N, C-alpha and C positions, 0 to 999 in steps of 0.2 A: 865559488864550488856549488861542486853540484853533489846531494842524495840526493840516491835510489834503496828505495827497500824493498829488498827481494821474503820473496813468499817464497814453499812450499820447495825450498827448503833441504828433502831427503828425499824429494821427488828423483826423476830420470826427465823432468822438465820444470825444473825457478821461474820464478814467472819476475819479473824489472817491475818497477811499481814506484810513479812521484807521488808523493806526501803533498796535497792541496795546504797549505799551512793558512791560507785565507778562510777555511772552511764550507760547510755548505750551500751556507746562503751565500756564495760568490763561486759557489761553482754546480747550476744546476743546465739539465733541458727538461723540456715543459708541450707535451701539445694540449690547447687548450682542449676542453670540453666542450662547451656550447656552439650549439648552431643559431641562426637567429634563422628564426620561423619566414622572415622574407630574406633567401640571399642576392635580391639586387643594393640592401643595404647597407651607408657605414652608421651605423649609432655614435651618437656622440666624440662625434668626430676623434675620430681614431682610436678614443679612452675605454680604457680597460671596465665593464659595468656589468659585475652578476648577474645584475637585475634589471638582466635586456626581457627583451620579446624576443625570446628564448628556450633554446627546453637543451635538455644535457642528455645527448643520445649519441654524441659520438666513438668510436668503439675503438679508437686508435690511442684515446683518451690517455696523459697520465702526466705526470710525475718523478721524477728522479735526481737526487741531491749526491756528490762524489765526495769522495774523502779525499779516496788517493786512485790516478787512476794507471792501467797499467801502458805500459812502455815496452817500443818494441825498440830496443834500442842500437839495431845492425841497421835497421829501416827511420833510426831517426821519426817515427813516428807515435803519437796516444793511439791506443788502439780501444775505437768508443765504446764498441761494444762488450766492455772486462764487465759483469755486474758486482765481481767479491766483496769492492770496495764501495760500495752506492744503495743509499736507496733508494726503497720504489713508493713512493708515499700513497701515492693513488691508480690504480688503471694500473698500463703494459708500464712499463723499460722504456725508459726513454732513452737513447743513445745519448753519450757525452757529447756537444757541439754541438745538436740537432734541437729543434724546432720546428712546430706546424701546428693547423688547426683547420672545422674545416667550419669554419666562422661563418666564410663574408665570400663573394664572387665577385667586389665592389672593390678590391684591392684595401681590406680591412683587417691584417693581418694584428694577430692577438695571440701565439703561441710565441712561448719566448726562448735563448737561452743565454746562460751566464759563464764563461770561461776566465779565471785570475789564475795566472799562472807565476803571479810576482814570489820572489820570494825559493823558488823552485832551483835558480838559476837553468833556466829556460822559458822559450819564449814561440808565441809564434809562429813561420815563417810567413814574412811576406807576402810572397807570390799563392800563399793560400789562399782560392778559392770557395764559397757557397754559391751547389747549385735550389734549385730549383727546382722540384718535382711532384707533381697533381698537375690540378685544374684552375685556374684562375691565380697558381701560384707565384709570391711577391716574397723577397726577402728584405728585412734593411740591416747590410752589417757594417758597426763599427765597433773600431781597432783602437787601442793603443796606442800614440808615438813609438811607445816602445815595443807594442811587439805580445807584453806581459797580458794585456786585457782583455776578451772580444763582447761584446753580447748581437745580441740579432734581436727578429722580430718577424717570428715568420709563419704563413699559413697561406690560407684559400681556402678552394671550396672541393673541395678538399685538398691539400696541401702543406709542403713538407719545403729545409732547409736542411743539408747536410753535405760533410766539408767536400770535394769537388775529390780528394784523392781519399773517398770512401773507400775501405771502413776503417782509414785512419785517417789521425790530425798534424798533420808533416809541422815540428818543432823542431828549434834548433838551440843550440846555447848563446845566453843571451849576455 
């Protein structure tokens, strides 16, 4: 069974949303704000440490969490750039299913995203891919076997990853 949350019903352009029942800890997008002083390095074996030899000056940085995401039912896509039910915790709004950084040129991504559609009746299509954009961009994407959860670590100097069907994330009924 699918549940769709309807918004702006008293207007000429109502909108449909999926409620992310797993919460915003499982549905977030981040562009990491730290940049290494020496971008040729990858300290700490890819692990994330804010106490690095860094400066925090990446202007595109931000962290967004989502409790609902807008759905285009005719195209079966989640519109990743709708902010009605998103919280921007720091910096700029980062679209759903997107991550990046300007941390290192040494294939050392630090930006993260997580999608968890469990319990919504939807899943990310098997054909959905993420594309890397920017300098030295790299993406490490992991999808659950049933397609309900996807997580990614992306970045570069400066780089990000986004769903290849941007501005939408292709989904289907699970």
